[in-house]
Backbone as numpy.savetxt, mean C-alpha at the origin, in Angstrom:
# Nx Ny Nz CAx CAy CAz Cx Cy Cz
3.88 -8.96 -13.46 3.06 -7.76 -13.46 3.92 -6.51 -13.46
5.18 -6.67 -13.82 6.07 -5.53 -13.93 5.94 -4.91 -15.30
6.15 -3.59 -15.40 6.04 -2.91 -16.67 7.20 -3.23 -17.58
8.40 -3.41 -17.00 9.60 -3.65 -17.80 10.11 -5.05 -17.52
10.31 -5.81 -18.58 10.86 -7.15 -18.44 12.38 -7.09 -18.53
13.07 -7.59 -17.50 14.52 -7.53 -17.44 15.06 -8.95 -17.49
16.01 -9.17 -18.38 16.60 -10.49 -18.52 17.52 -10.82 -17.37
17.75 -12.12 -17.16 18.60 -12.57 -16.05 20.01 -12.00 -16.16
20.49 -11.78 -17.40 21.84 -11.28 -17.58 21.99 -9.83 -17.14
20.87 -9.14 -16.97 20.92 -7.73 -16.57 20.72 -7.54 -15.07
20.50 -8.63 -14.34 20.26 -8.53 -12.90 21.50 -8.92 -12.11
21.66 -8.29 -10.95 22.77 -8.62 -10.05 22.21 -9.51 -8.96
22.57 -10.77 -8.99 21.98 -11.77 -8.10 22.25 -11.49 -6.64
23.43 -10.96 -6.34 23.76 -10.70 -4.94 22.83 -9.64 -4.34
22.45 -8.64 -5.15 21.52 -7.61 -4.66 20.14 -8.22 -4.43
19.70 -9.06 -5.38 18.42 -9.73 -5.22 18.39 -10.55 -3.93
19.48 -11.26 -3.65 19.54 -12.08 -2.44 19.56 -11.21 -1.19
20.26 -10.09 -1.25 20.31 -9.19 -0.11 18.93 -8.66 0.25
18.16 -8.25 -0.77 16.81 -7.76 -0.50 15.90 -8.90 -0.05
16.11 -10.09 -0.58 15.31 -11.24 -0.14 15.49 -11.47 1.35
16.73 -11.34 1.83 17.00 -11.50 3.26 16.33 -10.39 4.06
16.43 -9.15 3.62 15.81 -8.04 4.34 14.29 -8.19 4.43
13.68 -8.72 3.37 12.23 -8.84 3.34 11.71 -9.97 4.20
12.60 -10.80 4.71 12.16 -11.85 5.65 11.68 -11.22 6.95
12.30 -10.12 7.34 11.93 -9.45 8.59 10.57 -8.79 8.42
9.58 -9.25 9.15 8.24 -8.67 9.09 7.59 -8.77 10.46
6.28 -8.50 10.51 5.59 -8.47 11.80 5.60 -9.84 12.48
5.64 -10.90 11.69 5.63 -12.25 12.26 7.04 -12.77 12.54
8.05 -12.16 11.88 9.44 -12.60 12.09 10.31 -11.38 12.37
10.12 -10.82 13.54 10.88 -9.62 13.91 12.32 -9.97 14.27
12.53 -11.19 14.73 13.83 -11.59 15.26 14.18 -13.01 14.79
14.23 -13.21 13.45 14.43 -14.57 12.93 15.86 -15.06 13.14
15.99 -16.37 13.17 17.31 -16.98 13.24 17.88 -17.14 11.85
19.16 -17.41 11.76 19.79 -17.65 10.47 19.12 -18.80 9.74
18.77 -19.84 10.49 18.12 -21.01 9.88 16.75 -20.62 9.32
15.99 -19.81 10.07 14.67 -19.37 9.59 14.79 -18.51 8.34
15.81 -17.66 8.29 16.02 -16.82 7.11 16.40 -17.68 5.91
17.27 -18.65 6.13 17.67 -19.54 5.04 16.46 -20.30 4.49
15.60 -20.76 5.38 14.40 -21.50 4.95 13.45 -20.60 4.18
13.26 -19.36 4.66 12.33 -18.44 4.01 12.82 -17.99 2.64
14.14 -17.84 2.48 14.70 -17.35 1.22 15.13 -18.48 0.29
15.18 -19.72 0.83 15.67 -20.88 0.08 17.13 -20.69 -0.36
17.87 -19.98 0.46 19.31 -19.81 0.24 20.06 -20.70 1.23
21.30 -21.01 0.90 22.11 -21.82 1.81 22.46 -21.02 3.06
22.74 -21.74 4.15 23.10 -21.04 5.39 24.39 -20.24 5.25
25.42 -20.75 4.59 26.62 -19.92 4.40 26.34 -18.65 3.62
25.48 -18.75 2.59 25.15 -17.56 1.81 24.40 -16.54 2.66
23.43 -17.02 3.45 22.67 -16.12 4.33 23.60 -15.47 5.35
24.53 -16.24 5.89 25.47 -15.70 6.87 26.29 -14.56 6.27
26.79 -14.74 5.04 27.59 -13.69 4.40 26.75 -12.45 4.14
25.51 -12.66 3.73 24.62 -11.51 3.47 24.33 -10.76 4.76
24.06 -11.49 5.84 23.78 -10.85 7.12 24.99 -10.07 7.63
26.17 -10.64 7.49 27.38 -9.94 7.92 27.61 -8.68 7.10
27.29 -8.75 5.80 27.42 -7.56 4.95 26.42 -6.49 5.37
25.18 -6.90 5.61 24.15 -5.95 6.04 24.47 -5.39 7.42
25.09 -6.19 8.27 25.53 -5.69 9.57 26.61 -4.64 9.40
27.55 -4.90 8.50 28.62 -3.94 8.22 28.05 -2.61 7.72
26.96 -2.69 6.94 26.32 -1.49 6.40 25.39 -0.82 7.41
25.11 -1.52 8.51 24.31 -0.93 9.57 22.82 -1.20 9.51
22.38 -2.17 8.67 20.96 -2.41 8.49 20.42 -3.55 9.37
21.27 -4.44 9.84 20.84 -5.50 10.75 21.87 -5.64 11.86
21.46 -6.35 12.93 22.41 -6.62 14.01 22.03 -7.94 14.67
23.03 -8.68 15.17 22.75 -9.95 15.86 22.18 -9.68 17.24
21.31 -10.60 17.69 20.70 -10.44 19.01 20.98 -11.62 19.91
21.89 -12.49 19.47 22.25 -13.64 20.30 21.51 -14.90 19.85
22.18 -16.03 20.02 21.55 -17.29 19.65 21.31 -17.42 18.17
22.13 -16.81 17.35 22.01 -16.86 15.89 20.77 -16.14 15.37
20.19 -15.26 16.19 19.03 -14.48 15.76 19.48 -13.07 15.36
18.66 -12.45 14.50 18.99 -11.13 13.98 17.77 -10.22 14.01
18.02 -8.91 13.98 16.94 -7.93 13.90 17.37 -6.76 13.03
16.38 -6.05 12.50 16.66 -4.85 11.72 17.08 -3.72 12.66
17.83 -2.77 12.13 18.19 -1.57 12.87 17.36 -0.39 12.35
17.29 0.70 13.09 16.53 1.86 12.63 17.02 2.43 11.30
18.25 2.07 10.89 18.77 2.62 9.64 17.90 2.25 8.44
17.20 1.11 8.49 16.37 0.71 7.35 15.28 1.75 7.08
14.90 2.52 8.11 13.87 3.54 7.93 14.32 4.65 7.00
15.63 4.85 6.86 16.12 5.91 6.00 15.80 5.65 4.54
15.65 4.37 4.16 15.32 4.05 2.78 13.94 4.61 2.44
12.96 4.33 3.32 11.63 4.87 3.11 11.59 6.38 3.24
12.41 6.92 4.14 12.45 8.37 4.31 12.95 9.05 3.05
13.96 8.45 2.41 14.47 9.04 1.18 13.40 9.05 0.11
12.57 7.99 0.04 11.48 7.98 -0.94 10.49 9.09 -0.64
10.11 9.21 0.64 9.11 10.21 1.01 9.57 11.62 0.68
10.83 11.92 0.98 11.33 13.27 0.74 11.59 13.55 -0.73
11.78 12.50 -1.52 12.07 12.72 -2.94 10.84 12.52 -3.82
9.73 12.07 -3.26 8.53 11.79 -4.04 7.67 13.04 -4.16
7.44 13.47 -5.38 6.65 14.67 -5.60 5.21 14.49 -5.13
4.65 13.31 -5.38 3.25 13.11 -5.01 3.06 13.17 -3.50
4.02 12.67 -2.72 3.91 12.75 -1.27 4.07 14.19 -0.81
5.07 14.87 -1.33 5.33 16.26 -0.92 4.15 17.16 -1.24
3.57 16.98 -2.41 2.43 17.80 -2.81 1.18 17.44 -2.01
0.99 16.16 -1.74 -0.26 15.69 -1.15 -0.38 15.98 0.34
0.71 15.96 1.07 0.61 16.02 2.53 -0.13 17.25 3.06
0.12 18.47 2.54 -0.67 19.61 3.04 -2.16 19.46 2.73
-2.48 18.92 1.57 -3.87 18.70 1.20 -4.51 17.63 2.09
-3.73 16.61 2.47 -4.25 15.57 3.35 -4.61 16.15 4.72
-3.77 17.05 5.21 -4.07 17.69 6.49 -5.36 18.50 6.39
-5.56 19.14 5.26 -6.79 19.92 5.06 -8.00 18.99 4.95
-7.82 17.84 4.32 -8.90 16.86 4.23 -9.32 16.40 5.62
-8.35 16.16 6.49 -8.67 15.77 7.87 -9.39 16.89 8.59
-8.96 18.13 8.38 -9.60 19.27 9.04 -11.05 19.43 8.60
-11.30 19.22 7.31 -12.65 19.43 6.78 -13.60 18.29 7.09
-13.07 17.08 7.21 -13.94 15.92 7.42 -13.88 15.35 8.82
-12.82 15.67 9.55 -12.58 15.09 10.88 -12.38 13.58 10.80
-11.92 13.10 9.62 -11.64 11.68 9.43 -10.21 11.52 8.92
-9.63 10.35 9.12 -8.25 10.10 8.75 -8.07 10.09 7.24
-6.90 10.53 6.78 -6.58 10.58 5.35 -5.34 9.74 5.08
-5.35 9.06 3.93 -4.22 8.22 3.53 -3.90 8.43 2.07
-2.64 8.22 1.73 -2.17 8.28 0.35 -1.51 6.94 0.05
-1.84 6.35 -1.09 -1.29 5.03 -1.40 -1.03 4.89 -2.88
-0.27 3.85 -3.22 0.04 3.53 -4.61 0.12 2.03 -4.76
0.02 1.55 -6.01 0.17 0.13 -6.28 1.65 -0.24 -6.31
1.97 -1.36 -5.72 3.31 -1.93 -5.82 3.13 -3.41 -6.09
3.26 -3.80 -7.34 2.97 -5.17 -7.72 1.48 -5.43 -7.59
1.12 -6.36 -6.73 -0.29 -6.68 -6.54 -0.85 -6.09 -5.25
-0.04 -5.37 -4.51 -0.46 -4.80 -3.23 -0.65 -3.29 -3.33
-1.38 -2.77 -2.35 -1.46 -1.34 -2.14 -0.51 -0.99 -0.99
0.30 0.02 -1.20 1.28 0.45 -0.19 0.95 1.86 0.25
0.84 2.04 1.57 0.61 3.38 2.11 1.87 4.22 1.93
1.71 5.40 1.33 2.82 6.33 1.17 2.85 7.37 2.28
1.68 7.73 2.77 1.59 8.73 3.85 0.23 8.59 4.51
0.15 9.03 5.74 -1.13 8.95 6.47 -1.20 10.09 7.47
-2.38 10.72 7.54 -2.64 11.76 8.52 -3.85 11.32 9.34
-3.64 10.92 10.58 -4.77 10.41 11.39 -5.65 11.54 11.90
-6.91 11.22 12.13 -7.81 12.15 12.79 -7.58 12.09 14.28
-8.15 13.03 14.99 -7.93 13.08 16.44 -8.60 11.93 17.16
-9.76 11.51 16.68 -10.42 10.40 17.34 -9.72 9.10 16.97
-9.93 8.08 17.77 -9.25 6.80 17.57 -10.05 5.94 16.60
-9.37 5.43 15.59 -9.99 4.52 14.63 -9.18 3.23 14.61
-9.83 2.12 14.62 -9.15 0.83 14.71 -8.57 0.44 13.36
-7.49 1.12 12.99 -6.79 0.76 11.76 -5.31 1.02 11.98
-4.52 0.00 11.78 -3.08 0.09 12.01 -2.39 0.23 10.66
-2.11 1.45 10.26 -1.48 1.67 8.96 -0.55 2.86 9.04
0.67 2.67 8.64 1.65 3.73 8.54 2.29 3.65 7.17
3.13 4.63 6.84 3.83 4.59 5.55 4.61 3.29 5.43
4.40 2.60 4.32 5.05 1.32 4.10 4.16 0.12 4.34
3.02 0.33 5.02 2.08 -0.77 5.25 1.51 -1.24 3.91
1.45 -2.56 3.74 0.92 -3.16 2.52 -0.41 -3.83 2.82
-1.39 -3.64 1.94 -2.69 -4.27 2.11 -3.14 -4.84 0.77
-4.07 -5.78 0.82 -4.60 -6.37 -0.41 -5.39 -5.33 -1.19
-5.23 -5.33 -2.49 -5.87 -4.31 -3.32 -7.37 -4.53 -3.47
-7.80 -5.79 -3.54 -9.18 -6.06 -3.95 -10.22 -5.65 -2.92
-9.86 -5.60 -1.65 -10.84 -5.34 -0.60 -10.74 -3.94 -0.02
-10.03 -3.05 -0.69 -9.86 -1.69 -0.20 -10.32 -0.69 -1.25
-10.82 0.45 -0.80 -11.25 1.48 -1.73 -10.06 2.02 -2.52
-8.90 2.12 -1.87 -7.70 2.59 -2.55 -7.31 1.63 -3.66
-7.31 0.34 -3.33 -6.93 -0.67 -4.31 -7.86 -0.67 -5.51
-9.14 -0.48 -5.28 -10.09 -0.49 -6.39 -9.93 0.72 -7.29
-9.62 1.86 -6.71 -9.33 3.03 -7.54 -8.10 2.78 -8.41
-7.09 2.18 -7.81 -5.84 1.93 -8.54 -6.00 0.81 -9.56
-6.73 -0.24 -9.21 -6.98 -1.33 -10.16 -7.86 -0.87 -11.31
-8.83 -0.02 -11.01 -9.74 0.46 -12.05 -9.01 1.27 -13.12
-7.87 1.82 -12.76 -7.09 2.61 -13.71 -6.16 1.75 -14.55
-6.06 0.46 -14.25 -5.16 -0.42 -14.97 -5.85 -1.00 -16.21
-5.06 -1.45 -17.20 -5.64 -2.11 -18.37 -6.36 -3.39 -17.95
-7.36 -3.83 -18.76 -8.11 -5.05 -18.41 -7.22 -6.27 -18.20
-6.14 -6.38 -18.99 -5.28 -7.54 -18.85 -4.56 -7.56 -17.50
-4.28 -6.39 -16.95 -3.68 -6.32 -15.61 -4.64 -6.87 -14.58
-5.91 -6.45 -14.67 -6.92 -6.91 -13.72 -7.11 -8.41 -13.84
-7.15 -8.93 -15.08 -7.34 -10.36 -15.26 -6.16 -11.15 -14.71
-4.97 -10.62 -14.88 -3.80 -11.29 -14.32 -3.84 -11.25 -12.79
-4.29 -10.14 -12.24 -4.44 -10.02 -10.79 -5.41 -11.08 -10.28
-6.55 -11.21 -10.93 -7.55 -12.19 -10.51 -7.01 -13.62 -10.62
-6.29 -13.88 -11.70 -5.76 -15.23 -11.92 -4.69 -15.59 -10.90
-3.84 -14.63 -10.54 -2.71 -14.92 -9.66 -3.05 -14.81 -8.18
-3.99 -13.91 -7.84 -4.22 -13.62 -6.42 -5.64 -13.92 -5.96
-6.58 -13.95 -6.89 -7.96 -14.24 -6.50 -8.56 -13.13 -5.65
-9.71 -13.42 -5.05 -10.42 -12.44 -4.23 -10.64 -13.05 -2.84
-9.57 -13.10 -2.08 -9.62 -13.74 -0.76 -10.56 -12.98 0.17
-11.50 -13.68 0.80 -12.41 -12.99 1.73 -11.69 -12.58 3.01
-11.73 -11.30 3.32 -11.14 -10.80 4.56 -12.19 -10.64 5.65
-13.43 -10.40 5.23 -14.58 -10.41 6.13 -15.73 -11.06 5.37
-16.87 -11.18 6.02 -18.03 -11.78 5.36 -18.61 -10.87 4.28
-18.15 -9.61 4.25 -18.67 -8.65 3.27 -17.78 -8.53 2.03
-16.62 -9.14 2.03 -15.68 -8.99 0.91 -16.28 -9.56 -0.37
-16.19 -8.79 -1.45 -16.61 -9.26 -2.76 -15.64 -10.34 -3.22
-16.16 -11.52 -3.50 -15.31 -12.64 -3.92 -15.69 -13.19 -5.29
-16.75 -12.67 -5.87 -17.18 -13.12 -7.20 -16.46 -12.30 -8.26
-15.71 -12.92 -9.17 -14.94 -12.17 -10.16 -15.79 -11.25 -11.05
-16.95 -11.73 -11.48 -17.80 -10.89 -12.33 -18.32 -9.69 -11.56
-18.71 -9.90 -10.32 -19.15 -8.78 -9.48 -18.02 -7.79 -9.27
-16.81 -8.31 -9.09 -15.65 -7.44 -8.88 -15.37 -6.61 -10.14
-15.43 -7.23 -11.30 -15.23 -6.49 -12.56 -16.27 -5.38 -12.71
-17.51 -5.68 -12.36 -18.57 -4.67 -12.44 -18.31 -3.54 -11.44
-17.79 -3.90 -10.28 -17.46 -2.89 -9.27 -16.39 -1.94 -9.79
-15.35 -2.49 -10.44 -14.29 -1.64 -11.00 -14.84 -0.75 -12.11
-15.75 -1.28 -12.91 -16.35 -0.48 -13.98 -17.11 0.70 -13.39
-17.79 0.46 -12.27 -18.52 1.55 -11.62 -17.57 2.58 -11.04
-16.44 2.12 -10.51 -15.42 3.05 -9.99 -14.92 3.95 -11.12
-14.66 3.38 -12.28 -14.20 4.18 -13.43 -15.25 5.21 -13.83
-16.51 4.79 -13.79 -17.60 5.67 -14.20 -17.79 6.82 -13.23
-17.75 6.52 -11.93 -18.01 7.54 -10.92 -16.79 8.38 -10.60
-15.60 7.76 -10.73 -14.38 8.48 -10.39 -14.01 8.40 -8.93
-14.60 7.48 -8.20 -14.26 7.27 -6.79 -14.77 5.90 -6.37
-14.29 5.44 -5.21 -14.67 4.13 -4.70 -15.05 4.23 -3.24
-16.02 3.42 -2.84 -16.42 3.34 -1.43 -16.50 1.87 -1.04
-15.83 1.51 0.03 -15.82 0.13 0.51 -16.22 0.12 1.98
-17.20 -0.70 2.30 -17.71 -0.77 3.67 -17.51 -2.17 4.23
-16.66 -2.29 5.23 -16.44 -3.51 6.01 -15.98 -4.71 5.18
-15.33 -4.45 4.05 -14.80 -5.57 3.26 -13.38 -5.93 3.65
-12.64 -4.98 4.15 -11.28 -5.27 4.64 -11.30 -5.57 6.13
-12.13 -4.84 6.86 -12.17 -4.98 8.32 -13.55 -4.59 8.80
-14.11 -5.38 9.69 -15.44 -5.07 10.22 -15.39 -3.74 10.96
-16.36 -2.88 10.65 -16.44 -1.57 11.29 -15.72 -0.47 10.54
-15.00 -0.81 9.47 -14.22 0.18 8.73 -14.90 0.54 7.42
-15.06 1.84 7.18 -15.57 2.35 5.91 -14.52 3.29 5.34
-14.25 3.18 4.05 -13.26 4.06 3.41 -13.72 4.43 2.02
-13.41 5.63 1.63 -13.66 6.12 0.27 -12.34 6.61 -0.30
-12.16 6.45 -1.60 -10.91 6.85 -2.25 -11.20 7.50 -3.59
-10.28 8.36 -3.99 -10.35 9.03 -5.29 -8.96 9.02 -5.91
-8.88 9.01 -7.24 -7.58 8.92 -7.90 -6.82 10.24 -7.91
-5.50 10.12 -7.92 -4.61 11.26 -8.13 -3.85 11.02 -9.43
-3.84 12.01 -10.30 -3.25 11.86 -11.63 -2.05 12.79 -11.79
-1.12 12.36 -12.64 0.05 13.19 -12.94 -0.20 14.05 -14.18
0.85 14.67 -14.70 0.69 15.60 -15.81 0.25 14.93 -17.11
0.38 13.61 -17.19 -0.07 12.89 -18.39 -1.49 12.36 -18.23
-2.08 12.57 -17.05 -3.41 12.04 -16.79 -3.41 10.64 -16.22
-2.23 10.06 -16.03 -2.13 8.71 -15.49 -2.41 8.71 -13.99
-3.18 7.71 -13.53 -3.44 7.57 -12.10 -2.18 7.02 -11.44
-1.60 7.79 -10.54 -0.35 7.40 -9.90 -0.52 7.10 -8.41
-1.66 7.48 -7.85 -1.88 7.27 -6.42 -3.37 7.37 -6.14
-3.73 7.03 -4.91 -5.11 7.16 -4.46 -5.14 7.90 -3.14
-6.07 8.82 -3.02 -6.30 9.54 -1.76 -7.51 8.94 -1.09
-7.38 8.62 0.18 -8.45 7.92 0.88 -8.82 8.64 2.17
-10.09 8.54 2.52 -10.57 9.01 3.81 -11.32 7.86 4.46
-10.98 7.55 5.70 -11.56 6.39 6.36 -12.23 6.77 7.67
-13.29 6.03 7.99 -14.04 6.27 9.21 -14.57 4.93 9.71
-15.42 4.97 10.69 -15.98 3.73 11.25 -17.49 3.74 11.10
-18.07 2.54 11.12 -19.51 2.43 11.03 -20.19 3.04 12.25
-19.47 3.17 13.33 -20.03 3.81 14.52 -20.14 5.32 14.38
-19.37 5.88 13.45 -19.39 7.33 13.25 -20.23 7.74 12.04
-20.16 6.96 10.98 -20.86 7.33 9.76 -21.39 6.08 9.06
-22.51 6.23 8.37 -23.04 5.16 7.53 -22.44 5.30 6.14
-22.47 4.23 5.33 -21.99 4.35 3.95 -22.72 5.46 3.17
-24.01 5.60 3.42 -24.79 6.64 2.73 -24.31 8.04 3.10
-23.99 8.23 4.38 -23.50 9.54 4.80 -22.10 9.80 4.27
-21.28 8.75 4.22 -19.94 8.90 3.63 -20.06 9.37 2.19
-20.94 8.73 1.44 -21.12 9.11 0.03 -21.65 10.53 -0.11
-22.55 10.92 0.77 -23.17 12.25 0.68 -22.26 13.37 1.16
-21.60 13.16 2.30 -20.87 14.26 2.94 -19.36 14.21 2.75
-18.80 13.01 2.70 -17.35 12.90 2.68 -16.78 12.82 1.27
-17.44 12.04 0.41 -16.90 11.82 -0.94 -16.71 13.12 -1.73
-17.68 14.05 -1.73 -17.45 15.29 -2.50 -16.20 16.06 -2.07
-15.95 16.10 -0.77 -14.75 16.78 -0.27 -13.50 16.02 -0.71
-13.54 14.71 -0.59 -12.42 13.87 -0.98 -12.08 14.05 -2.45
-13.08 13.98 -3.31 -12.85 14.12 -4.76 -12.30 15.50 -5.10
-12.84 16.53 -4.45 -12.36 17.89 -4.71 -10.89 18.03 -4.35
-10.50 17.53 -3.20 -9.11 17.67 -2.77 -8.19 16.79 -3.62
-8.64 15.60 -4.01 -7.83 14.76 -4.90 -7.61 15.45 -6.23
-8.62 16.12 -6.74 -8.49 16.87 -8.00 -7.51 18.04 -7.85
-7.54 18.68 -6.68 -6.60 19.78 -6.45 -5.16 19.29 -6.42
-4.94 18.13 -5.81 -3.60 17.54 -5.81 -3.17 17.23 -7.24
-4.07 16.63 -8.01 -3.77 16.30 -9.41 -3.42 17.55 -10.20
-4.17 18.62 -10.01 -3.90 19.86 -10.71 -2.53 20.42 -10.35
-2.17 20.30 -9.08 -0.86 20.78 -8.65 0.27 19.94 -9.25
-0.04 18.67 -9.55 0.94 17.79 -10.19 0.95 17.94 -11.70
0.08 18.82 -12.20 0.10 19.12 -13.64 -0.98 18.44 -14.45
-1.91 17.74 -13.79 -2.96 17.05 -14.54 -3.91 18.05 -15.16
């Protein structure tokens, strides 16, 4: 699902292996052992050991005893460099703060990365909402309003490949799992120019999203506003929140040259 096909002769295998090792560290494996990393990456233990020692030398990992390892805060600088160098994040953040002020609901900015939606920035509302998402958080595209806005902007063959490779895994009892219904949902998103998802990713969570376009008109990100069923109904979100969301998303797009 990559835009550019790169041959094996153009890739540096050692870099691929280094990133494979870094990506083993996640919420479920915060402190994996060398053996666990080797199993997850399907690399030999000597190879994993050399990669870990190299990453330790660079300051990205450190041993914690008993052949276990953990990431260091230095890995955060990679994401920080993206945030500070990304035009869409820099342009969007002031508008996101205004969206929160006008709606009193949390605002998020996201983009597609492969088959996932990745949060680029988030501005929480003052009230507490049961959603754990920060910059870098990855979520499934099919059950989120952001993902549907981003998928709706893709060519049909991209969507079909997504369905074939990933399916429509139910996250709650409300998640759309029928492929034809999902295709119709994306068609409606294209027609309306925004998406609303209620309790398909998480019970009690409602979110609406609108596309952000660059100077060529291409959808490069999604702006989202999320709330809870205890605060707003889907009908009220559509009536009161969506118009503000779409207006601010359009303003961001205009600032980016759309």
